[in-house]
RODO-2510 file (C-alpha; in nm, 4 decimals, decimal comma):
residues 384
     n   res          X          Y          Z
     1     m     2,7450     2,5251    -1,8185
     2     a     2,8494     2,7543    -2,1519
     3     e     3,0261     3,0719    -2,0989
     4     t     2,7854     3,3476    -2,0652
     5     d     2,7480     3,7430    -2,0071
     6     l     2,6766     3,8096    -1,6430
     7     h     2,6175     4,1201    -1,4479
     8     f     2,6398     4,1029    -1,0650
     9     t     2,4573     4,3727    -0,8444
    10     g     2,4386     4,3629    -0,4907
    11     g     2,7798     4,1756    -0,4188
    12     r     3,0799     4,1916    -0,1751
    13     i     3,3122     4,2431    -0,4151
    14     l     3,6670     4,1469    -0,2594
    15     t     3,9559     4,4245    -0,3844
    16     p     4,3506     4,4809    -0,2962
    17     d     4,2172     4,7132    -0,0347
    18     g     3,8980     4,5180     0,0997
    19     f     3,5758     4,4573     0,0560
    20     d     3,3140     4,6996    -0,1451
    21     i     2,9403     4,6331    -0,2593
    22     q     2,9572     4,6964    -0,6555
    23     d     2,8372     4,5780    -0,9376
    24     l     3,0398     4,3145    -1,1442
    25     g     3,0488     4,2521    -1,5048
    26     v     3,1159     3,9329    -1,6842
    27     a     3,1976     3,9228    -2,0542
    28     d     3,3440     3,7399    -2,3077
    29     g     3,5524     3,5015    -1,9983
    30     r     3,6461     3,8255    -1,8718
    31     i     3,6094     4,0658    -1,5922
    32     g     3,4234     4,3530    -1,7213
    33     g     3,4816     4,7154    -1,6901
    34     a     3,2802     5,0284    -1,6921
    35     g     3,1087     5,0334    -2,0525
    36     m     3,0768     4,6464    -2,0701
    37     r     2,7425     4,5214    -2,2378
    38     a     2,4941     4,4412    -1,9849
    39     g     2,5073     4,0169    -1,9020
    40     r     2,2666     3,8650    -1,7265
    41     r     2,1727     4,0117    -1,4108
    42     v     2,2216     3,8004    -1,0878
    43     d     2,1296     3,9360    -0,7371
    44     l     2,4196     3,8640    -0,5273
    45     t     2,3363     4,0662    -0,2038
    46     g     2,4126     3,8954     0,0996
    47     w     2,7148     3,7059    -0,0461
    48     a     3,1191     3,7860    -0,1480
    49     v     3,2739     3,7796    -0,4730
    50     l     3,6625     3,7079    -0,4589
    51     p     3,9327     3,6004    -0,6878
    52     g     3,9015     3,2591    -0,8123
    53     i     4,2192     3,0026    -0,6138
    54     v     4,5093     2,9407    -0,8002
    55     d     4,6720     2,6009    -0,6462
    56     i     4,9928     2,6262    -0,7106
    57     h     5,0503     2,2761    -0,5972
    58     g     4,8533     1,9870    -0,5289
    59     d     4,8519     1,6238    -0,4986
    60     g     4,4460     1,5456    -0,3976
    61     f     4,3648     1,4518    -0,7325
    62     e     4,5680     1,0610    -0,7055
    63     r     4,2716     0,9518    -0,5520
    64     h     4,0588     1,0150    -0,8566
    65     v     4,2909     0,8771    -1,1053
    66     a     4,4170     0,6277    -0,8872
    67     a     4,1598     0,5121    -0,6902
    68     r     4,2727     0,1128    -0,5940
    69     r     4,6201     0,0127    -0,7236
    70     g     4,6103    -0,1060    -1,0513
    71     a     4,2201    -0,1659    -1,0243
    72     l     4,0764     0,1672    -1,2848
    73     l     4,3514     0,2123    -1,5687
    74     d     4,1618     0,4903    -1,7688
    75     m     4,2234     0,8603    -1,5873
    76     e     4,0249     1,0700    -1,8084
    77     d     3,7017     1,0119    -1,5929
    78     g     3,9211     1,1078    -1,2762
    79     l     4,0217     1,4487    -1,3814
    80     v     3,6668     1,5278    -1,4610
    81     a     3,5839     1,4241    -1,1128
    82     t     3,9012     1,6190    -0,9837
    83     e     3,7617     1,9308    -1,1549
    84     a     3,4671     1,8840    -0,9707
    85     e     3,6234     1,8749    -0,6593
    86     l     3,8352     2,1931    -0,7270
    87     a     3,5491     2,4119    -0,8755
    88     a     3,3530     2,2922    -0,4983
    89     n     3,6571     2,4699    -0,3562
    90     g     3,7106     2,7727    -0,5670
    91     i     3,9752     2,6680    -0,7515
    92     t     3,9504     2,7929    -1,0939
    93     t     4,3721     2,6927    -1,1497
    94     a     4,5186     2,4139    -1,0695
    95     v     4,8981     2,2633    -1,0624
    96     l     4,8618     1,8593    -1,0052
    97     a     5,2173     1,7756    -0,8580
    98     q     5,3028     1,4058    -1,0192
    99     f     5,6052     1,2650    -0,8574
   100     f     5,8492     1,0824    -1,1043
   101     s     6,0026     0,8797    -0,8206
   102     w     6,1723     0,5465    -0,7559
   103     e     5,8883     0,5360    -0,5170
   104     g     5,6825     0,3714    -0,8015
   105     g     5,3126     0,3212    -0,7958
   106     m     5,1301     0,5972    -0,8233
   107     r     5,4615     0,7809    -0,8146
   108     s     5,6474     0,5981    -1,1045
   109     p     5,7583     0,7296    -1,4159
   110     e     5,5386     0,5410    -1,6024
   111     f     5,2235     0,6631    -1,3921
   112     a     5,3452     1,0125    -1,4885
   113     e     5,3624     0,9227    -1,8231
   114     r     4,9975     0,7544    -1,7831
   115     l     4,8773     1,1024    -1,6849
   116     a     4,9935     1,3406    -1,8724
   117     d     4,8534     1,1387    -2,1401
   118     a     4,4967     1,1268    -2,0398
   119     w     4,5790     1,5186    -1,9187
   120     a     4,6263     1,5986    -2,2748
   121     r     4,3058     1,4377    -2,3666
   122     t     4,0795     1,5899    -2,1204
   123     a     4,2256     1,9064    -1,9209
   124     p     4,1450     2,1029    -2,3014
   125     g     3,7532     2,0467    -2,2261
   126     l     3,7623     2,1573    -1,9292
   127     a     3,6870     2,5060    -1,7730
   128     t     3,9210     2,4984    -1,4680
   129     d     4,2536     2,5297    -1,5660
   130     l     4,4546     2,2318    -1,5099
   131     r     4,8639     2,2339    -1,5327
   132     l     5,0957     1,9778    -1,4619
   133     q     5,4094     1,9815    -1,2645
   134     l     5,6531     1,7173    -1,2595
   135     r     5,8198     1,6104    -0,9290
   136     l     6,1493     1,4866    -0,9972
   137     e     6,3498     1,2459    -0,7507
   138     t     6,7047     1,4098    -0,7468
   139     h     6,9197     1,0551    -0,7690
   140     m     6,7172     0,9113    -1,0606
   141     i     6,9847     1,0716    -1,2756
   142     d     7,0182     0,8108    -1,5471
   143     a     6,6196     0,8517    -1,5655
   144     f     6,7017     1,2481    -1,6697
   145     p     6,6400     1,1962    -2,0582
   146     r     6,3021     1,0549    -1,9592
   147     a     6,1384     1,2798    -1,7682
   148     e     6,2855     1,5670    -1,9976
   149     a     6,1092     1,3925    -2,2837
   150     l     5,8056     1,3816    -2,0722
   151     i     5,8239     1,7208    -1,9895
   152     a     5,8959     1,8380    -2,3809
   153     q     5,6003     1,5575    -2,4952
   154     a     5,3614     1,6928    -2,2415
   155     g     5,4606     2,0390    -2,2360
   156     i     5,5025     2,0685    -1,8682
   157     g     5,6158     2,4170    -1,7525
   158     y     5,6644     2,3469    -1,4123
   159     v     5,9028     2,1392    -1,2634
   160     v     6,0283     2,0276    -0,8736
   161     f     6,3393     1,8781    -0,7494
   162     n     6,2831     1,6384    -0,4522
   163     d     6,4821     1,4228    -0,2644
   164     h     6,2846     1,1566    -0,0791
   165     l     6,5815     0,8756    -0,0158
   166     p     6,6118     0,8294     0,3958
   167     h     6,9988     0,9244     0,3413
   168     d     7,0527     0,8833     0,7225
   169     r     6,9326     0,5008     0,7746
   170     l     7,1115     0,4357     0,4406
   171     a     7,4585     0,5954     0,5344
   172     a     7,4192     0,3754     0,8890
   173     g     7,3427     0,0650     0,6943
   174     k     7,0103     0,0548     0,8516
   175     t     6,6693    -0,0719     0,6738
   176     p     6,4659     0,2164     0,5979
   177     p     6,1801     0,2138     0,7688
   178     r     5,8468     0,0959     0,6254
   179     l     6,0244    -0,0420     0,3523
   180     t     5,8090    -0,3265     0,2873
   181     g     5,5417    -0,0945     0,2485
   182     q     5,6911     0,0901     0,0036
   183     a     5,7911    -0,2299    -0,2429
   184     l     5,4671    -0,3569    -0,2079
   185     k     5,3197     0,0107    -0,3432
   186     s     5,6428    -0,0152    -0,5587
   187     g     5,6042    -0,3831    -0,7030
   188     r     5,9134    -0,5151    -0,5847
   189     s     6,0146    -0,7255    -0,3578
   190     p     6,1723    -0,5861    -0,0152
   191     a     6,5132    -0,7181    -0,0963
   192     a     6,4895    -0,5665    -0,4721
   193     h     6,3835    -0,2369    -0,3371
   194     l     6,6685    -0,1779    -0,0811
   195     a     6,9086    -0,2430    -0,3127
   196     l     6,7588     0,0414    -0,5546
   197     l     6,7274     0,2375    -0,2703
   198     q     7,1487     0,1662    -0,1823
   199     d     7,2031     0,1727    -0,5451
   200     l     7,0544     0,5383    -0,5656
   201     h     7,2231     0,6376    -0,2413
   202     a     7,5402     0,5562    -0,3642
   203     r     7,5678     0,7549    -0,6671
   204     s     7,5017     1,0799    -0,4051
   205     a     7,8532     1,2291    -0,5364
   206     d     7,7397     1,2210    -0,8990
   207     v     7,3749     1,4234    -0,8056
   208     p     7,4754     1,7693    -0,7924
   209     a     7,6685     1,8058    -1,1707
   210     a     7,3340     1,5877    -1,2813
   211     l     7,1205     1,8426    -1,1332
   212     d     7,3226     2,1548    -1,3233
   213     a     7,2948     2,0493    -1,6131
   214     l     6,9326     1,9437    -1,6476
   215     a     6,8305     2,2567    -1,4908
   216     a     7,0496     2,4788    -1,7148
   217     r     6,8602     2,3098    -2,0175
   218     l     6,5458     2,3143    -1,8632
   219     t     6,6184     2,6828    -1,7898
   220     r     6,7018     2,7932    -2,0951
   221     a     6,3746     2,5881    -2,2305
   222     g     6,1880     2,8456    -2,0345
   223     h     6,0177     2,6227    -1,7706
   224     l     5,9999     2,7177    -1,4321
   225     l     6,2247     2,5548    -1,1405
   226     a     6,1566     2,4859    -0,7743
   227     s     6,3069     2,2863    -0,4900
   228     h     6,1211     2,0530    -0,2301
   229     d     6,1111     2,0818     0,1443
   230     d     6,4636     2,3031     0,1553
   231     h     6,5829     2,1860     0,5541
   232     t     6,8845     2,4477     0,5635
   233     a     7,0085     2,7736     0,4033
   234     d     7,2687     2,5814     0,1793
   235     d     7,0045     2,3807     0,0561
   236     r     6,8133     2,7054    -0,0983
   237     r     7,1580     2,8655    -0,2205
   238     a     7,2335     2,5694    -0,3847
   239     y     6,9074     2,5725    -0,5688
   240     r     6,8409     2,9144    -0,6084
   241     a     7,1869     2,8635    -0,7793
   242     r     7,0666     2,6192    -1,0439
   243     g     6,7787     2,8757    -1,1373
   244     a     6,5085     2,6888    -0,8516
   245     r     6,3696     3,0727    -0,7759
   246     v     6,0669     2,8579    -0,6337
   247     a     6,1257     2,7621    -0,2309
   248     e     5,8240     2,4962    -0,1557
   249     f     5,7412     2,3587     0,1538
   250     p     6,0827     2,4799     0,3505
   251     e     6,0950     2,2827     0,6725
   252     t     6,2952     2,5022     0,8584
   253     r     6,2746     2,9072     0,9466
   254     a     6,6168     2,9613     0,8158
   255     a     6,5412     2,8187     0,4219
   256     a     6,2407     3,0100     0,4345
   257     a     6,4743     3,3026     0,5357
   258     e     6,7268     3,2231     0,2845
   259     a     6,4351     3,2249     0,0588
   260     r     6,3420     3,5887     0,0772
   261     s     6,6820     3,7123     0,1266
   262     g     6,7563     3,5730    -0,2349
   263     g     6,4366     3,7069    -0,3642
   264     d     6,2672     3,3233    -0,4220
   265     g     5,9132     3,2746    -0,4261
   266     i     5,7808     3,0793    -0,0852
   267     v     5,5415     2,8352    -0,1105
   268     l     5,3677     2,6908     0,1983
   269     g     5,1165     2,4639     0,2718
   270     a     4,7548     2,5280     0,3543
   271     p     4,6802     2,2184     0,5354
   272     n     4,9634     2,3183     0,7774
   273     v     4,7898     2,6940     0,8402
   274     v     4,4609     2,5139     0,9331
   275     r     4,5649     2,2193     1,1561
   276     g     4,8201     2,5068     1,2937
   277     a     5,1492     2,2886     1,2694
   278     s     5,2686     2,0590     0,9999
   279     h     5,1364     1,6843     0,9983
   280     a     5,5333     1,6294     0,9428
   281     g     5,5977     1,8383     1,2078
   282     k     5,8523     2,0842     1,0237
   283     v     5,8265     2,4614     1,1099
   284     s     5,4688     2,6268     1,1398
   285     a     5,2995     2,7735     0,8450
   286     r     5,1664     3,0006     1,0744
   287     d     5,4517     3,1520     1,2268
   288     l     5,6425     3,1883     0,8772
   289     i     5,3498     3,4041     0,7470
   290     a     5,3275     3,5919     1,0287
   291     d     5,7061     3,6826     0,9818
   292     g     5,6348     3,7600     0,5788
   293     l     5,7852     3,4198     0,4432
   294     c     5,5418     3,3465     0,2529
   295     d     5,4290     3,4358    -0,1079
   296     a     5,1632     3,1627    -0,1894
   297     l     4,9764     2,8717    -0,0120
   298     a     4,8763     2,5628    -0,2040
   299     s     4,6593     2,2613    -0,0940
   300     d     4,8949     1,9833    -0,0759
   301     y     4,7070     1,7212    -0,0139
   302     h     4,3817     1,8856     0,0834
   303     y     4,1589     2,1023    -0,1685
   304     p     3,9700     2,2419     0,0622
   305     s     4,2312     2,4376     0,2631
   306     p     4,3432     2,7112     0,0732
   307     r     3,9756     2,8523     0,1328
   308     k     3,9711     2,7703     0,4618
   309     a     4,3563     2,9232     0,5239
   310     a     4,2436     3,2333     0,4061
   311     f     3,9687     3,2372     0,6760
   312     v     4,2196     3,1175     0,9996
   313     l     4,4753     3,3936     0,8824
   314     s     4,2274     3,7004     0,8931
   315     g     4,0564     3,5372     1,2280
   316     d     4,3317     3,3863     1,4273
   317     l     4,5991     3,6570     1,3073
   318     g     4,4545     3,9114     1,2421
   319     l     4,5649     3,9640     0,8873
   320     p     4,3965     4,1791     0,6650
   321     f     4,1219     3,9616     0,4959
   322     a     4,2575     4,0809     0,1090
   323     q     4,5737     4,0034     0,2186
   324     a     4,5366     3,6445     0,3295
   325     w     4,3247     3,5915     0,0121
   326     a     4,6256     3,6795    -0,1750
   327     l     4,8061     3,3902    -0,1000
   328     v     4,5655     3,1180    -0,2656
   329     s     4,4870     3,4035    -0,5402
   330     s     4,7461     3,6737    -0,6706
   331     g     5,0556     3,5111    -0,5228
   332     p     5,0344     3,1922    -0,6798
   333     a     4,9569     3,3289    -0,9713
   334     r     5,2659     3,5976    -0,9696
   335     l     5,4799     3,2848    -0,8710
   336     l     5,3274     3,0925    -1,1943
   337     g     5,3857     3,4378    -1,4343
   338     l     5,0099     3,3966    -1,4858
   339     s     4,9336     3,7887    -1,4933
   340     d     4,5999     3,7625    -1,6242
   341     r     4,4101     3,6195    -1,3068
   342     g     4,4298     3,6245    -0,9353
   343     e     4,2894     3,9432    -0,8750
   344     i     3,9155     4,1495    -0,9948
   345     v     4,0548     4,3734    -1,2217
   346     p     3,8572     4,4650    -1,5822
   347     g     4,0496     4,2955    -1,8631
   348     k     4,1392     4,0097    -1,6635
   349     r     3,9749     3,6584    -1,6776
   350     a     3,6440     3,6051    -1,4902
   351     d     3,8381     3,3498    -1,2183
   352     l     3,5617     3,4131    -0,9232
   353     v     3,4733     3,2704    -0,6410
   354     i     3,1207     3,3152    -0,4348
   355     l     3,1096     3,2622    -0,1141
   356     d     2,8948     3,3083     0,2162
   357     p     3,0849     3,5193     0,4436
   358     d     2,8877     3,3707     0,7497
   359     t     3,0058     3,0151     0,6799
   360     g     3,2922     3,0425     0,4097
   361     r     3,0959     2,7703     0,1848
   362     v     3,1364     2,8275    -0,1889
   363     g     2,8182     2,8692    -0,3539
   364     a     2,9463     2,8974    -0,7160
   365     t     3,2635     2,9513    -0,8969
   366     l     3,3405     3,0861    -1,2881
   367     a     3,6732     2,9968    -1,4756
   368     g     3,7496     3,1931    -1,7928
   369     g     3,3662     3,3168    -1,7150
   370     r     3,2100     2,9505    -1,7412
   371     i     3,0303     2,8243    -1,3994
   372     t     3,2073     2,5339    -1,2654
   373     y     3,0396     2,5235    -1,0194
   374     l     2,6781     2,6003    -0,8953
   375     t     2,4366     2,5086    -0,5613
   376     s     2,1967     2,6080    -0,3458
   377     p     2,0969     2,8570    -0,1862
   378     l     2,2605     3,0700    -0,4824
   379     a     2,1580     2,8691    -0,7750
   380     a     1,7926     2,9692    -0,7455
   381     r     1,9223     3,3817    -0,8216
   382     f     2,1170     3,2528    -1,1100
   383     l     1,7782     3,0653    -1,2597
   384     a     1,5245     3,3197    -1,1793
***
């Protein structure tokens, strides 16, 4: 639906101090102040109005743009479907975390380039703010120029350093687990895939200098840099020295604590919070949040989880709801440098999610004042 001026009445508005029943205006895509002109009145009695969710890292889009390997080549409709899923879960800004990896398939450089091309054609026509993140495998040093070209051409503002090589197995001369399945997904024979992994691992000594140089160039160009899955405090210190000031999904308390002591942003997985533990057996996000070691929660692989995680943190951990919701709104917005969203404050973008407070279900989502999701029974109030 097109952007329109709205005047919400009777709703429970989430402020930094908690919920307060008050009127709320939306005009020209922004949250209106006390003197805003009157818009279409919508009675939100019984509903809660919260800042739209800012999803700082999610790969749930993959099932839409690559439904079956090689079967559907047009990604544009998949991105439109992604927006629909995001909006249904109250997400108004979404960072699509795309691999640039030796793993092949939907994680390959070729796939990343095709996605960026489809994104450039599709995203400007969507109300939800879709952004790209490139997850760059650290040992693909020969492909760094190709990755940099993609980053520059597509205007990718967020680059994450990622290392999925099974170094322990390769160093021991053993075959990595799931080799055959990975090889098939990559389009290589198992022997060719193993040879590639061995070659990448053998060049490990060359990686630090190559990363230093790449990170310096990206930093000068103004890109936000992060590391993924830091395991030790030394890992985090090394990436901080390169200018990567965000730690995505630290695997241990030591890595998260080092990020906090160094003033780095910490991103944890919302599914980890909802499940109560990491699906990969890593440190519990709930424990880290309880200790103040989190700035933002990300959908990771499941778009409903940020919304659900806020309710879990408020109900199970006793976190004030405004503080829990900040982990999916103002917290990630701050890390991304998006000062125009994440809070319900006059003058900021009208990125809003309207929830049934009893069920936590989304009734409506607005991104930049444009309705991206609207369903019954709330829809009847908008159409009255």
